[in-house]
C-alpha positions in Angstrom: -94.3 57.9 197.0 -91.7 55.9 198.9 -89.2 56.1 196.1 -89.4 59.9 195.7 -91.2 59.5 192.3 -88.2 57.9 190.7 -89.0 55.5 187.8 -87.1 53.3 185.5 -83.4 52.8 185.9 -83.3 55.5 188.6 -85.7 53.6 190.8 -83.7 50.4 190.2 -80.4 52.0 191.1 -81.9 53.5 194.3 -83.4 50.2 195.3 -80.0 48.5 194.8 -78.4 51.2 196.9 -80.9 50.6 199.7 -80.3 46.9 199.5 -76.5 47.3 199.6 -76.9 49.7 202.6 -78.9 47.0 204.3 -76.3 44.3 203.7 -73.6 46.6 205.0 -75.6 47.4 208.1 -76.2 43.7 208.7 -72.6 42.9 208.3 -71.5 45.7 210.5 -74.0 45.1 213.4 -74.7 41.4 213.4 -72.1 39.0 214.5 -74.2 36.0 213.6 -74.4 37.2 210.0 -70.6 37.5 209.9 -70.2 34.0 211.2 -72.7 32.6 208.8 -71.0 34.4 206.0 -67.7 32.7 206.9 -69.5 29.4 206.7 -70.9 30.3 203.2 -67.4 31.5 202.0 -66.0 28.1 203.1 -68.8 25.8 201.9 -69.8 27.6 198.6 -66.7 26.5 196.7 -67.1 23.0 198.2 -70.7 22.9 197.0 -69.5 23.5 193.4 -67.0 20.6 193.7 -69.1 18.0 195.5 -72.4 18.5 193.6 -72.5 16.1 190.7 -75.2 17.9 188.7 -76.3 21.5 188.2 -79.4 20.7 190.4 -77.2 19.4 193.2 -74.9 22.3 193.1 -77.9 24.7 193.0 -79.4 23.0 196.0 -76.2 23.0 198.0 -75.4 26.6 197.2 -79.0 27.8 197.5 -79.4 26.3 201.0 -76.4 28.3 202.1 -77.7 31.6 200.7 -81.1 30.9 202.3 -79.4 31.0 205.7 -78.0 34.4 204.9 -81.4 35.6 203.6 -83.2 34.4 206.8 -80.5 36.0 209.0 -81.0 39.4 207.3 -84.7 39.2 207.9 -84.2 38.1 211.5 -81.9 41.0 212.0 -84.5 43.4 210.6 -87.1 42.0 213.0 -84.7 42.4 216.0 -83.8 45.9 215.0 -87.4 46.9 214.7 -88.3 45.4 218.1 -85.2 47.0 219.7 -86.2 50.4 218.3 -89.1 50.5 220.8 -86.9 50.2 223.8 -85.1 47.7 226.1 -88.1 46.8 228.3 -89.3 43.2 228.0 -92.6 42.5 226.4 -94.0 39.1 225.6 -94.8 40.0 222.0 -91.4 41.4 221.4 -89.8 38.3 222.8 -92.1 36.1 220.7 -91.1 38.1 217.5 -87.4 37.7 218.3 -87.8 34.0 219.1 -89.7 33.4 215.9 -87.0 35.1 213.9 -84.4 32.9 215.6 -86.5 29.8 214.9 -86.5 30.8 211.2 -82.7 30.8 211.2 -82.6 27.4 213.0 -85.0 26.0 210.3 -82.7 27.5 207.6 -79.8 25.6 209.1 -81.9 22.4 209.4 -82.8 22.8 205.8 -79.2 23.2 204.7 -78.0 20.3 206.8 -80.7 18.0 205.4 -79.9 19.0 201.8 -76.2 18.5 202.3 -76.7 15.1 204.0 -79.1 13.9 201.3 -76.7 14.9 198.5 -73.5 13.8 200.1 -74.7 10.6 201.8 -73.7 7.5 199.8 
């Protein structure tokens, strides 16, 4: 078993620990994540002020967190590809480009949501 046979609260606590370790690793090793986190720290409070309803605030805030989520996944893809060595391979390049495209789509999504909600 991947969780060492742990069940119940022990399994949940271990899973939380692994998640926290992943967030720390992403923060430590990925400059893009740190930059995006600064953006979220600045815009998150603003989203709570400019959103007129709970749904608007949720969309504004959720679009920001989606960028961070996508960046964590993209960083995982990049780390996995890099694990196999520095040589260039078309499938490795494709995987990295697709991960980067996902981040771009996350930014496009956030931009569209913010414009639709804030545009008079």
